[in-house]
N, C-alpha and C positions, 0 to 999 in steps of 0.2 A: 699734692694731688694723689688720688687713689684710683684703683681700677675696678673695684667691686669683686675682686677675687679674695676670699676670706682665708686668712692664715691660721686662725685658731678660734675656738669657741671657749670662752672663759666664764668663770662664775663671779657674779657680783657679791662682794662681801658686805658692802653698805652703800645705801643711797640716801642722802639726807638733804634737807632744805636748809639754806643759810640766807635769810633775808629773801630777796627776789631771786637769788641764784641757788646754788647747791654744791654738793661734793659727792663724787662717785669714787668708790674704792673697789678695784677688781683684782681677783687672784689670777695673775698671769702665768703661774706655774714656772716652768723652765724658761719661758719666753721673757720673763722679767729681767734676766741677766743681759738681754740684748737691748733693753730700753733705757733711754737716758732722760733725765729731767729736762724739760723744755722741748722735747720731741713731740711732733704732731702724730696722733694715732686716731684712726677711725674706729669708734666704738659704736656698734650697731648703726654705722653710717654717719655718726656725728664726728666731725673733726674736732678732737679735744687735745689740749696740751697737757703733757705730764707735769704735774705740779710737785709731786713727791713720790718716792718709792722706798719701800722697805720689803725687799723680796721675801715672798713672791707677790706681795701686794703693791699695786701701782695706783696712785691717786690722781684724780682730775678735778679741777674746779669748774663748775658749770655756770655759765653766764645766764643772766635773766632771759636773753634771747633763746638760748638752748633749752632752758626749762619751758619756755612758752611754746616753742616750735616742735619740740620732740616729745617722745613718750617718756623721757626722763622726768617730766613734770607731772606724770601720772603714776600713782601707786598701783601698778597692775600686777605686782607679785612675781613677774618673770625674773629669773635669776641668771640665765645664760645669755651672754652677749657675743656678737661677732667682732673679731679683732682683725684689723688690717693696718700694717705700718705703711707710711707714705712710700710712693714709688721712687726708687733710686734712678739716677740718670742712665744707668746701664741695665735697668730692669726690663723685662719683657712686658709689653702692654697687651694684656690678654682679655680684659673686659671692655669697659667703656670709660669715658672721662667722668670720674666721680669726684666732686669737690669736697664732699663731707659737709656741705651746707644743706642741712635738712630743710625741706620746704614745708613740711607738715606731717600729719599722721594719717594712717588708714586703719581699717579694721578688717580682720580676716572674717569673711562672710561664709565661706565654704571651703572644704578640703575634700577633693575627690581622689581617692587612692586608685591608681591604675597599675597594679602589679608593683614593681619597684619604683615606679614613677608616681607623681602626684600633680594635680592641678589645683592651684590656689586662686580663689576669687577674693578681691579686696574692694572695699568701698572707701571713698575719700571725697574730698570737697571738689566742687566744680572747677575752682581756680587751678587745681593741680591737674584735673582731667583735661583741661584745655591745653596743657603742655605735654600730653602723652599721646602717642600714636601707635596703632597696631603695627607690630614688627619692629617698633622702636625699642630703645633701652630705658630701663627704669631701675633705680636702686631701692631695694626694700630691705630695711635693716642693714644697709651697706652692701647687699648682695647684688651683683650685676645680673639682671634678668631681662628676658625679652618678652614684650607684651604680646600675648596670643590673641586676645580679644578684649573688647571693651564696650560699655554702653553708657547711658547717662548717669549711672550711679557708681560705676567703678570699672575695674579691669581684672583680667585673669592672666596668669602665667603658668607655664608648665615647668616643673622642677624635675631634673634628671636625678638618678640615684646618687651621684657623687655630691650634688648640691645638698640633698637631704642628709647625707652622711657627714658632710664637712661644715655645715652651718646650723644655726639654731632653727631653721625651717623644719628640720627633722623632728623636733619636739614641739612645734607650734600647735595651737589649738584654735578652733573657731572661737571668735570673740577677742582674741589677742590683738593688742594695739601695736602697730609697726611704724617705724620711721620711713618716710618716703622722700626721695630726692629725684626730681624729674631731670631729664637730659638737658644739659646746658645749651645744646644746639636748638632744641625746641623752644627754650626760653628766649633765645636771641631772635629766632624767626618770629615768635609771637610779638615781641617788642617792636621789631622793625615793621611788621605788617600793621600793627596798631598805629605807629607813627605815620606810615604812608596813608592810612585811612583817616588820619586826623583824629584818632581816638574814638571814632564813631562806628567802627566795624566795617567790614567789606560789603559791598552791594554790587549788583550787575553793572550799575552806572559807574562805580569806582573802578571796577575791573576794566571797563571799556576805556576809561580815562587813562589807565595804565597801559593800554594797548593790547589787552587780552580779548 
């Protein structure tokens, strides 16, 4: 499990396709000495297993699911990735529950600079938007962020100076593709409500049946 608090921003050495999957090699710099083969690491929010390392380079095998769901299946040219190692039992839980299971991708539609701060607007698919709420948490490229506003096409977040300095959002551009993981709490609520409604959605009649 992860928290969405980024430890380092590292450079991609190579991203290649291998059949339906792929392989990702990242220059971890000094952090490579603290990484072990078999360890789970969030790379731009994707929970990946270290398959090999030759410091400073750390390699990961990408499953077909990862290639399909994440931006790693798209040749977008971005070279800097956010890195977070899994939370230790004694660690401080400072962000929100991030599983590293990317739900899909989004696109940066606008970046509004506000002095040392910035507001980012992302578009994404309706299925993901149904699991996002204003003031709720969302992981964008593995970064724990709070949703400031949303509409039928996407959502916006406000990034503070330390986030811009310590993550790859600081170098992001309009048009960039990002990994999105919605909050697990929202997913569970959505599933339970759908089950209660018999898979047909809520109506005033259903709410009355439930005692509301």
